[in-house]
C-alpha positions as CSV (number, residue, x, y, z in Angstrom):
1,M,119.7,81.2,32.6
2,K,122.9,81.4,34.6
3,I,122.6,82.0,38.3
4,S,123.7,85.5,39.2
5,A,126.4,85.3,41.9
6,F,126.8,88.6,43.8
7,I,130.4,88.5,44.9
8,T,130.1,90.6,48.1
9,V,133.4,92.3,48.7
10,R,135.0,95.4,50.1
11,S,138.6,96.2,51.0
12,K,137.9,97.4,54.6
13,S,138.4,94.6,57.1
14,S,139.6,94.8,60.7
15,R,140.9,91.3,61.5
16,L,142.8,90.8,58.2
17,P,143.2,94.1,56.4
18,R,142.6,94.2,52.6
19,K,142.2,90.4,52.5
20,C,140.6,90.4,49.1
21,F,143.9,91.6,47.7
22,L,146.0,88.9,49.3
23,P,148.1,86.8,46.8
24,F,146.4,83.5,45.9
25,G,147.9,81.6,43.0
26,E,148.3,83.6,39.9
27,G,146.3,86.6,41.2
28,T,144.5,87.7,44.4
29,I,141.8,86.2,46.5
30,L,139.2,88.2,44.5
31,D,140.7,87.0,41.2
32,H,140.3,83.5,42.4
33,V,136.7,83.8,43.5
34,I,135.7,85.4,40.2
35,K,137.5,82.6,38.2
36,R,135.8,80.0,40.4
37,C,132.4,81.4,39.7
38,L,133.1,81.3,36.0
39,Y,134.4,77.7,36.3
40,F,131.1,76.6,37.8
41,G,129.1,78.4,35.1
42,L,127.8,81.1,37.4
43,R,127.3,84.8,36.3
44,P,129.6,86.7,38.7
45,I,128.7,90.3,39.5
46,V,131.2,92.0,41.8
47,C,129.2,93.9,44.3
48,T,131.3,96.4,46.2
49,T,131.0,99.8,47.7
50,D,131.3,103.3,46.4
51,L,134.2,104.1,48.7
52,S,137.4,105.2,47.0
53,S,139.3,102.5,48.8
54,D,137.4,99.9,46.8
55,A,138.5,101.2,43.4
56,G,141.1,98.4,43.2
57,I,138.2,95.9,43.4
58,V,136.6,97.5,40.3
59,D,139.9,97.2,38.5
60,I,140.1,93.5,39.1
61,A,136.5,93.0,38.0
62,N,137.2,94.9,34.8
63,A,140.3,92.9,34.1
64,H,138.1,89.8,34.0
65,G,135.4,91.4,31.9
66,V,132.7,90.7,34.5
67,E,129.9,93.0,35.6
68,V,130.4,95.2,38.6
69,F,128.2,97.3,40.9
70,R,129.2,99.9,43.4
71,G,126.7,101.0,46.1
72,E,126.1,101.5,49.8
73,S,129.1,100.9,52.0
74,I,127.3,100.1,55.3
75,N,123.9,98.8,54.3
76,K,124.7,95.6,52.4
77,L,121.0,94.8,51.8
78,M,120.6,98.1,50.0
79,R,123.7,97.4,47.9
80,W,122.2,94.0,46.9
81,R,118.8,95.6,46.2
82,D,120.3,98.4,44.0
83,C,122.5,95.9,42.2
84,A,119.5,93.7,41.4
85,R,117.6,96.7,40.2
86,K,120.4,97.8,37.9
87,F,120.7,94.4,36.2
88,G,117.0,93.5,36.3
89,I,117.6,90.4,38.5
90,T,114.7,88.7,40.2
91,Y,116.8,86.3,42.3
92,F,120.5,85.7,43.1
93,H,123.0,83.9,45.2
94,T,125.5,85.6,47.5
95,V,129.1,84.5,47.2
96,D,131.4,86.0,49.8
97,A,135.0,86.8,48.7
98,D,135.9,85.4,52.2
99,D,135.0,81.9,51.0
100,P,137.5,81.0,48.2
101,F,136.5,77.3,48.1
102,F,132.8,77.7,47.9
103,C,131.0,74.9,46.1
104,G,129.3,75.8,42.8
105,D,127.2,72.6,42.9
106,E,125.9,73.5,46.3
107,V,125.1,77.0,45.0
108,K,123.0,75.5,42.3
109,R,121.3,73.1,44.7
110,S,120.4,76.1,47.0
111,V,118.8,78.0,44.1
112,Q,116.9,74.9,42.9
113,C,115.6,74.5,46.5
114,M,114.4,78.2,46.5
115,I,112.7,78.0,43.1
116,G,111.3,74.5,43.6
117,G,110.0,75.2,47.1
118,G,108.7,78.7,46.5
119,Y,111.0,80.1,49.1
120,E,112.1,83.7,49.4
121,M,115.4,82.9,51.1
122,V,117.4,79.7,51.4
123,S,120.1,80.0,54.2
124,P,123.4,78.2,54.1
125,S,123.6,74.7,55.5
126,E,124.5,74.6,59.2
127,S,128.0,73.3,58.6
128,S,128.6,76.1,56.1
129,S,127.4,78.8,58.5
130,K,129.7,77.4,61.2
131,G,132.7,78.1,59.0
132,G,132.7,75.4,56.4
133,A,132.0,78.2,53.8
134,T,130.4,75.8,51.3
135,V,127.5,77.9,50.1
136,G,125.9,81.4,50.6
137,Y,122.3,82.7,50.6
138,S,119.8,82.3,47.7
139,L,117.5,85.3,47.7
140,Q,114.5,86.6,45.8
141,T,115.0,90.3,45.1
142,S,111.5,91.0,46.3
143,V,112.3,89.9,49.9
144,V,115.5,92.1,49.9
145,E,113.3,95.0,48.8
146,R,111.0,94.4,51.7
147,A,113.9,94.1,54.2
148,C,115.2,97.5,53.1
149,L,112.0,99.3,53.9
150,N,112.8,99.9,57.5
151,T,116.5,100.7,57.0
152,D,118.5,103.6,55.7
153,S,122.0,104.0,54.3
154,N,123.5,104.2,57.7
155,T,122.0,100.9,58.9
156,D,124.6,98.2,59.3
157,T,123.0,95.1,57.7
158,E,126.1,92.9,57.6
159,M,124.0,90.2,59.5
160,M,121.4,90.5,56.8
161,W,119.5,87.3,57.6
162,S,118.3,88.8,60.9
163,Y,116.6,91.6,59.0
164,I,114.9,89.3,56.5
165,S,113.8,86.8,59.2
166,Q,111.9,89.7,60.9
167,I,109.6,90.2,57.8
168,D,106.1,89.0,58.4
169,G,105.2,85.9,56.5
170,V,108.6,85.5,54.9
171,K,109.1,81.9,53.5
172,S,112.6,80.7,54.2
173,V,114.4,77.5,54.9
174,I,117.9,76.3,55.8
175,L,119.6,74.3,53.1
176,D,119.9,70.6,54.0
177,E,123.4,69.3,54.6
178,P,125.0,67.8,51.4
179,A,124.6,64.1,50.9
180,S,128.3,63.6,51.3
181,D,131.6,65.4,51.9
182,M,130.2,67.6,54.6
183,L,132.9,69.9,55.8
184,E,133.2,71.2,59.3
185,T,136.7,72.6,59.1
186,R,137.0,76.3,59.2
187,L,137.4,77.4,55.5
188,T,136.4,81.1,55.6
189,L,139.0,83.9,55.5
190,D,139.1,86.2,58.5
191,Y,142.5,85.6,60.1
192,H,146.0,85.0,59.0
193,E,145.8,81.4,60.1
194,D,142.8,81.0,57.7
195,Y,144.9,82.3,54.9
196,I,147.7,79.8,55.6
197,L,145.3,76.9,55.5
198,L,143.5,78.0,52.4
199,E,146.7,78.6,50.6
200,A,147.9,75.2,51.6
201,I,144.8,73.7,50.1
202,R,145.2,75.6,46.9
203,I,148.9,74.5,46.5
204,L,148.0,70.9,47.2
205,L,144.8,70.6,45.1
206,G,144.7,73.6,42.7
207,A,142.3,76.6,42.4
208,F,139.3,74.6,41.2
209,A,139.4,71.7,43.6
210,S,136.0,70.3,44.3
211,R,134.6,70.1,47.8
212,S,135.0,66.3,47.6
213,Q,138.7,66.7,47.0
214,V,139.0,69.2,49.8
215,F,137.1,66.9,52.1
216,Q,139.3,63.9,51.3
217,L,142.4,66.0,51.8
218,L,141.3,67.1,55.2
219,Q,140.2,63.6,56.2
220,K,143.6,62.2,55.3
221,N,145.5,65.1,56.9
222,P,143.6,66.1,60.0
223,S,146.6,68.2,61.2
224,L,145.8,70.7,58.5
225,A,142.5,71.6,60.1
226,M,144.4,72.4,63.3
227,I,146.1,75.4,61.7
228,N,143.1,77.7,62.3
229,A,140.8,75.6,64.5
230,F,141.4,77.8,67.6
231,R,140.0,80.8,65.7
232,S,136.5,79.2,65.4
233,D,135.3,80.0,68.9
234,E,136.4,83.7,68.6
235,W,134.8,84.0,65.2
236,T,131.5,82.4,66.4
237,A,131.4,84.8,69.4
238,I,131.8,87.8,67.1
239,Q,129.0,86.6,64.8
240,K,126.7,86.1,67.7
241,K,127.5,89.6,69.1
242,K,126.8,91.2,65.8
243,A,123.5,89.3,65.4
244,F,122.5,90.3,69.0
245,K,122.8,94.0,68.1
246,N,120.0,93.6,65.5
């Protein structure tokens, strides 16, 4: 069976407004992420909110003929849970629309780790979590169900891992770093400088560049990574602040 990739996306964003609709090659950032999922043989399910502002996201999903789910706008865990219920999915991988050069091979390695090790959650590798944006979370739907028990629709679960980690007896692990081509450059999309770097990579390597190709490009051209490097500390501080609230 193909791995279900929940493309988690909404148009509301404070630092870079409507970033999923930014031009990226022949379409938008969201178009690109959908096509990249298909390129790697994943089953993309666009998982967005029921807000009217996200109707354009549905239009893009429909244009590609991929499945789409609309649910809770604040409680991301509930949105994932209800999406999994609708499509009868027992496990899935999260693909953020913020991460246009995620690695499909690392997604598959993460899911294999979860199934082979009997885990309920496999978190991204440390380099990916720090901004490398290589891979998302592999999750059993059952653990998402349990995490939702003590929340309601108004609970902001953006930092979803902190809710799952609080579950008694949850079996989870952090994905080992890849054997090669470990990326520490900031490759997630939150600021205008991120967009400039990501667009430069797309122009130089193409939409379906492998992480190995991206790694080699950045190794040979270290000045590229300086485009948005100064944003890393600010982004990390925001992530820690959000996690602390939970």
